[in-house]
Each structure stands twice: as structure tokens, then as C-alpha cells.
N, C-alpha and C positions, 0 to 999 in steps of 0.2 A: 503492499500500498505505500504509495508517494500521495506527501502531504503538501498542496501548494504553498509556495511562499508567501506569508503575512506580508501586508502592505506598511510601506514606511507610516510611521507613527502611530501605530498600533497602541494601544490602551494595555500600558505591562499589567499582566496579573500577580498580585500581590498575595503570595505564598506564603510571607512569614517564616517561620521555621517548621512548618508542616509538612508530615510525610505526606510526598506526591509518591502512586501509585502507575504502574501501568496500562491501566484498564481503560484507558479511552484514550482521546486523543485532543483532549483539551489543551494540553500545554505544549502539542508535537507542531511545527510549522514545518519542518522538510525531515524526512527521511528519504537518504541518497545510498550510492551503493548499494549491498543487498542486503540492506537493515531492511527488517519486516514487523509487523505486529503477531504477535502469536497468541493465542488463547493456550494454556496449561491443562494439563490434566490430573487429577488426582489420583493414586496409588492405591489399588484395592488393598488390602490389610482381611485381619480375622474377624470372626463372627464376633459382634460386638455383645450382642443379644440374640439369644435363640428364643422365639417369641412362642413357648411352648409348654405355659401353666395351663391349666384346665381354662382358665379364664381366658386366657390368651388365644390364638390360633393364626388361621392362611388369611383374615382380613384385619389385621393391629395398621394402625396408621397414625399419620399428624404428631409425628415426631417433632417434640420440643427441649432442646439439651442449651444450657449456659451455665459457666462455672460460679459458684457461688462462695466464695471465701476458702476458698482451699477447698470445696465440695464438690462436686461435679452431679447437678442434676438433670433429670429426664422424665417428661409426661413423655403419654401415647394413650393413645384406643385401644384396647382389649376385644379383639372381635373374632369372631370364626365365623366363614361362608359353608352354607350345607347345600347342598341341588341333591334333591331326592328322586330326579327325572321329569319334574315337573315345574316343580318353583323353586327359588333359590331364596334362602334364607336364613336367618343368623338365630336360632333357637336358642342359643346361649345368651345369648346380653350384649349388652354393651357397656363398658367399663371403664374410667380413668383411670389408669395406673402409673403406677412413679416406681423409680429405680435410680440407685444413685453407686458414685464412684470416688474412689481417692485419687485416679489419676487419668479418668476419662478412655481407660482403653478396658480394665476389669469391670463390670459392672454387677452387681445385687440389686436383689429384689428384697426390700425390708419388712419386713412385718407392721402394718401402720396399725392393726385393727379397731379399722370404721366401717368396712363394710363386710357383712356375712356375704358369702358365696359356698356354696353346697354344706349349710350346715355350722361354717367356721370364717372366725375374722382373720383368722390366722392367713394373710394375703398382702400384698402391694396395691390392693384395691383402693384409690383416692377419692373417687366418686362412684354412684352408680350412673351411667352412662344413660340411661333409660327416657330422660326428658332433652338429653342433649339430642337435636336433630341427628346431627353428623357426626356424635361421636366422639368429638376435638375437642380440647382443650389446652392450651396453648399460655403458660403462664410466663412472665418473666419480672426479673428485680426490675423494683422502680428506682431509678437514679437522679428523678427530682429533690432537690436539695429539700422541695417544701412538701414532701412528703408523710403524708400521716404513718405514725410506724404501724399500725393495725390494718391496712391496705399496705404494705410493703412488696408485696407483691399482687398482681395483678392478671385479670385473663377474661377473654370473651367466651361466651357460650352463648349456641343458636337455639333459638327454642321457640317454641308457638303456643302461648297461651290464651287462650281464646280466640279473637279477631286479632291479638297482636305476634307479630313475626318477627323475631329480627337479635339483634347481640344483645345480650346481658351483661352489663360490666360486674365481676365479681374482682372480691381483693381480697387479702391475706397477712395476717402477720409475720408466717411461720413458710410458707408455699405448702402447707399439709393443711392445715383447717380454711375452708372458705365459707363466704357470705358475698349476697348481691350487694351490689353499692348501687342500682335503681331499682325500684318498680315496675320498671319498662324494659322495652329494647332502647338503646342508646343509637342504635344503626341500624338502619330499614333497607335502607338501598341496597340491592345485588340479591344476589341466589343464597350465596353465604354458605354455598356446602361445603365446601371443602375447607382447609385452616385457616383461620379467621387469625389474623397477625396482630398486635399493635407493641410499640415500645416508648420510650422517654427519649427523645432526639436533645440532647444536652448543648446542644450547638446551637440549634435555633429555641430552644425553650419551651418546646411544645412535645405532645404525645401525638404520635403518626399511626394510622390504622392501615393496614391492607387487606384484602377481601377477594372473593372473585365476582365476576357477574359474567353478561353474554355481550356480547353486539351483535350485530346484525352483519351475516356472510355477503362477501361479494357478488355482486351480481353479473352475469353474461357481459362484459365489454367493460367492467370497472376495474380500477389496477387491485393487485390481491393485497387482501389484508391492509394492508398501510400505517400510518402512524397514532389517527384519531378516529376511534371504532364509532359506530353509530347506535346510541343506547339502545337495548333491548329489553325493557322491562316491561315485560309483558305475561299474563299467564301459559300463552303457548310457550314463550320461551321457556322458563321456568318449567314445564312440565317436559322439553326434549332434554333440559340439561341435567333432570333427575333419571333421565332415561323413561322416562313413562309416555313418549308420545306414542300415539295411536294404540296405547296401550299395552304395547309388547315391547318396552324400552328399543325402539329403533335406533334411536340417539338421532347426532348429526348429518349421518350422511345423506344429503337431499335436501335437509333444514335450511331455515334461513339464519341460523345464530351459530355463533361459536365461544368461545372461551377466553376470556381477558381479566385486567386486574382493575381495581376500584382502590382509590386510595381518599382520605380523611386525616383532616387536623382535631386538636384540643387542647385543652389549657388544665383540665381536669378531667380526664376519660369518661366526663358522663354527658358533657353538651360537645357535641361534634357537628362541624362543618359537613355540608351536603357531599356525598361520594363523587368524586369523578374520576375519568380514565386515565392511568397514566399514558404518555407518549415514549414513543421510541426514535432516538435520532436517526438510525436508517433504516425505520422499518419494521413491521416485524414480519417474520417470512413465517410463521406456524402458529396455531392455539397456542396458550401457555394456561395450562390449569393452578396449579399454587402457585407462590411466587416467593415465598422464604425471606424475605428483604430484612436486613439488619445495616446498623452504624459499623463500620469495618472499628474493630478496638483500637486500631494503632491509629487508623487515621478518620477520626468520627466523623469529621464534614463530610469521609464518601459514602453514601448508602450499596449495600453489594447484596444483590438477588440471585437465587438459585432455583428459578421456576421449573416446572416439570414440563416438555412439551408434550403435545397429545398429536397424535401424525394417524388418521384415517387411510387403510388401502382398501382395493375390493379385494374379494376372494380372487387368488392366483394360484398357479401352480409356483411360482416364485417363494407366494407366502407360507404354504405346502412345505416351502424346501429348512423354514425357519426351525430352530427345536421346539419339541413337544404337540406336534400334530394334533395328536389323538387329545388332547387336552384343549387346545384350542379350535380344534372342531365341537367341542362341547360346549365350549363356552356361546360360539357362533350359533347354536341351535337354539339356544336362549335370546340372544340379540349379536346381530351380524357384527356389529362394531364390538362386542366385547370379545370375539375374536380376530377379528382384523385391524383394531387399535393397535400401535404401540406407543411406548412414552420412554422419554430419556431424559438426563438432566442438565439444564441451561446455565449460563452465565450472565448477568445482567448488573451494571452499576448505576450511578446515579449522583451527582451535586448539589440536586434541589429537590430529590422524593418525589418529579412530576415527571421529569423527560430522562429516560431512562438507556444507555447505550448497550445494546444488546446483540450480544455476540450470536451470530448464525450458525457457526458449528457448536456439538455438543460440547459440554464439560462433561457430562457422566456419560457413557456408552455402555449397550448391554454389555459389551465384549463377548471374546469367545468361549462360551458359557454353555454346556449342554444342555442345562434347564434354569430355571428360575430367572431368566433377565429380561425374556424376550416377548414378552404381551405387556396385554394393558393393565397398569397399575404394578407395574416393577421400576426400578430406578427412582421412586421420589425420594427428593433430599431431605433432612429435617430441616427445622430451624434451627439457626443459631453454631457459630464458628468458636471451638475450644482449641485451646493452647494443650497440647501434650508433651510427654516424653518422646524422646527419639527411640527406636527399638536399634539402633546402633550407638554401641557405647562410647562415650564423650561427643557425638553430635550435639548439636543443638536442638532445642525444642523444634516441634513441625504443628502445623494447623489439623485439626481433625474433623471429619462430614461424616454422619452416619446414613445412609441408603438401605431402603426395603428393597428385600429379593423374595422371590419364593412367595408372590401375592396369588392369592386362590387357588393353590394348590392341595394336593389331598397334605394333611398334616398343617403342619406350622409355618409361616414365614419367619424372618430373621432379618436383621439390621447389621450390617456391615461396615466396619469403622474404614472410612478413605482417609488418606495424607496428603498435606501440599506442604513446602516450604512455606517458611511465613512471607508473607506481603506475594506469594509468587502464582496467583491467578491469573497473571498476564505476563507478557515480556516485550520486550524488544529486543531483537537477538539478531545478530549478522554471521557469515561466513566466514573461514579463515582470509577469504581474498578481501574481505572489510566489508565495513560498512557502516554510514553515521545517521545519528539524530542530532537534528537541532531545534531548540524550542520557543516558543516567543517570548518577546521581551518579560521578565520576570523582576521583581522586586522583592526581594530575601532580608532576613534578619539572622543573626549569625557570625560566627568565623572560621566556620570549615564544615566541607562538604562531604557527608555520608550517604556510600553506596550499599547497594542490597545487588548483588551479580553473582555471575558464576561465568567461569571460564575454563577451556582445554588446558592442558599441558601447552601447549602452542598459543593459547589463544590469549587475549589480552583487552582494559580498556582505558584509555588516556581522553580526559576532559580538557577545554579550553574554555575560557569566557571571553563572548564578545560585547562589543558595545552593541546598541540598538541600531545595530545594521549586520547583513550575513557572514560579512568578511572581515571584520576591524576586529582585529585580537586585542584583548586588555594587556598592556603592557604587564611582563612577568607573569601573567597568567595562559601565556599560550600553550597550545600543542607539545610545541617543543620542548618548553619548561614543565610540563606536567611529568611527574612521577608514573612511568608504566604503571598499571595494574593485574596483577597475577593471584591467581586462585579461585577460590568460592568462596566468599563472605556475606552474612546477613549486616552489618556494621562496618564497613570499611572507611576508615580517614583518607581521602585524597590528599596528596599532596605534591606541590609543586616547587622546584628547587631555591635554593636558598631560605627556605622553612618559609615564605611567605604566606601570612593569615589573609582570610578573604574579611575581615571586618571592617578594614575601610571601602570598602565594596557594598555594606548593607546601605539598603534603601535607594540606590542609584539602580536602574534598569538595565538588566544583561541580560544577554541568551548563553543557554549551554549549546555547547557542540560537545558530545560522545562520539567518539570513535572506537568502533567494534572488532573484535578480528577472533573467530570462533568464540564469541562468547556474547550473553546478553544481560539486560538490567531490568529489574524486578521494580524497583522503587528508588528515590532520593531524599536526604533532605540537605536542611543547614543548621546549623545548632551551635551552640554557646563551647 
């Protein structure tokens, strides 16, 4: 991808000392040589949690994970599908379950003693979800400094009471004991039938919510999808989304509606603005199911999202070549889309919570698997990013994600852990022949430049500072005066000859020119 030169006199971007990731082109003015932007994919690890307790099963979902004062918390729906040849049901019920971990790798089910199952309360069931329409409950720890301790943890619950249907606000002092914060739904717009998320945005001083709705699918002669979908708040649209169109769950194929994401804001978690669609800087190339938007802990001005892509196919010989064809045929007998749709994980980012840079390629592919990953419902990513120890002795900590697999199979599904290097979602990389990245004019604060990068044994990285023109090096900070960077590091301080510091240039517009050889850049920041 080549980014055109910026016009002279462009207003500089004030980045201060904040961390900047290579997840979008917000700071990029030009890529040259062999340099290109690349989306990086997490590495699958072991199963984090087999969902095989009697109150769990093959339809568990809605996983929310966060670290809380040295303890990792996980919330999810326990549910099992059973098909008797005529109807698909969940005779065992739905439950909100809770797990804990000391490291984010090894998980346990604590005995909560709150909800009875099969005559015993010795289980990890947090809530009976019979009244929660989608059986999902995704808490977060509220970072609002004005938050009352009795509602330090918050979550949404999708319910219908009488004619009122929507999201009820819930609060908790400890993440275990919950009570409603509202007498009625606080958000009503949208289908709301998947994971409904909210969190405190400390940068902007407000709560943000993200939830699902439908949009009008493009008609003949229209551009596919697009950035601004047309609202579809109709009973017909809702029926289609819930898989009951025509009474047979035929789903979206041939219908007018598709899946997309709404957002809203609040100052108190109870009174919310009208929900509006998010939009996409390069357009959306497919339907999106869950969204999993969260502020990035190292750069909270950035929202990162991990939506599920939903893709329908017509039945074909190629579809039959995918794994588990007999299981796929069984699903298609109930509803064609149950057997023909596929789901995988995506990645997107935003700087304002409304406009997202959605990478068109998948972040989590189904992979080279003989089962459990190639049908509708597989590869749904959890909500939340956590930091976990590396399995390599002496290696730095890494990021962990959790991905559902084995959805709606015989027996139980499972949650697999995936890992990624810190800040490693996307990068600018170049081959051994070389390439370069030139930024837009920036204003920074600090005395040194710190890089998160990776190079081969033959690779390297150098940086020069340019005046607010493309080819005018700042004296003392030219490419020739930069000490070549070797290795692989999360926080490498860049050096120039004669020990020059950058403090004298703080507040002055400059551009950064990164020159890479068999190397990639994940993030950078200025600091004191």
C-alpha cells in the first residue's frame, strides 16, 4: 500500500508522548520501496477451558475476560444444543458462568454456591439466565474515578418484561453479586441478540456501548455493503436476525437485511444517547456479528475491535469438501444457513469510537483443522485483551485472546487461548532489499524515541528526523547519524551519534523517516 505525499502546510498531529500503533494509516504519509502494512495473526495455544461441565456444553458463548488486581476473571454463557431430528432446543437451560485464573493460562471454576443445578449449588454458576434472552452477560470493572463502589462492576442484560425489551443496566460491588441499576431498559434500539458490551472510556470521560443491529442489504446495482448502512429496525428484520423468518429459520440468504454494529455513549451508564451505526474508513466487505471493542491498555486513545465475520455460501461441492460434512448436512436440514455459513475473526481499530479501520483480511482463520473450526459459530473471539506470561523462559509477557471452537458439535465446545506479541496486531514491514515509512508532520513531547520492532539476523532499522518537508533532515538526526538498530525488542531506545537527545525538538513539527531491512515496526512513542 502506497500513501500519497501530504500537502505542504499540513496541520501537524500532536502525539505528545502517547504510544502509536501501526494499526491504521493515521500517521502515515508515504510508504516506499518494499515497505507495506501487514495484519499479523495470533498463534493458537492449548485449550484454556474445556466447556464440559453438566451446565455448560456445545453452545457456550459470550466470553468476557479481564485482569483485575492480579486475578483474571472470565464470564460466559453455559448452554447445550440438542437436536432430536425435529427441533433444536436447549433443554438444560442457560446459565451465566464464572471462571478465575492466576495467570490467564490455567483456569478454574470456583464454587460460588449461588445457583442450584441438579440439586446442588457446588458450581460456578453466577446467574440463572432463563430471563436473559441471549444468555450473555459481559461485565467490566469500571475505571470511572467517580464510580460508586457498590457498582464498581457493571454489565448489560438483555431482557423483555411485558412490552419492554432492551438492555437493563446491572451493577456489582465485587463482580459476583449483581443487582439492577434501572427499572427498565436503558438501551432499546437494535436487535441486541449477541454480546452487548460497554466500558468506561477514560480518555473522553464517558461510557461507550457497542451492540448488534441489522442494515438493509445492497440491492441490485448498488455498491456492496458500504460505510453507512441503512437502518432496519423492523419486525421483519428482527425475525430474520433471530432465524425465524418464514417460520423455518431460513436466515439472511435472499432477504433484505445484514448484520452490523451500533454504538452509544453515557455519562452515568443509565441514560444513553441514541444508538447510531459505526462506519468504516475503507468500507465493510462482509457482515459483522459480534464487535468486541475495547480501549487498548497501552494506548487508551485507540479502540481495538475483534468482530466476527459472517459469510454465507450456497451449497456446493466445494462446501462439501470442508471438514465435518455430515454434521454440516444435519445443520442445513434445519436451516440452510446453519450448514452453509462460515465465521472467522476480524480486527479493526478506531480513534474516535465511531469510524473504524477494518482490515479486510481475517485475524483468526479457521485453520488446518479436521474439525471444530469450519462452521457457523466457530472462531468467535472473546471480549477483552489480557497480558500473560510467555511459555518461553525469559521471554517478555505477551497478549492473550480466547476463541471458541467446536460450536454445536456432539459433546462440549472449548475455549482456546491465542497469543500475540505486545502491540503486535499490525506492522509496517520491509524485505531485505529495504523499504521506508515517512510520517505526517508530528509534534511530540519527550527526550527519546522508543521502538517496538523485530528484525532478522541480517535485518536492521534506522530513523531520521525531517523538517516539515519530506527530504530535509534535521541536523544531527540524519539517517547516517542514526545508530543502526538490530535485534527484536518491545522497547528499544533509538540512539544517534554523539549522544544527541530529542528534547530540543519537542514541540517542533517534524516527520519521522523509518528505513527498514528485513524488519518490521509495530509501535513507537516518545518519552522522557
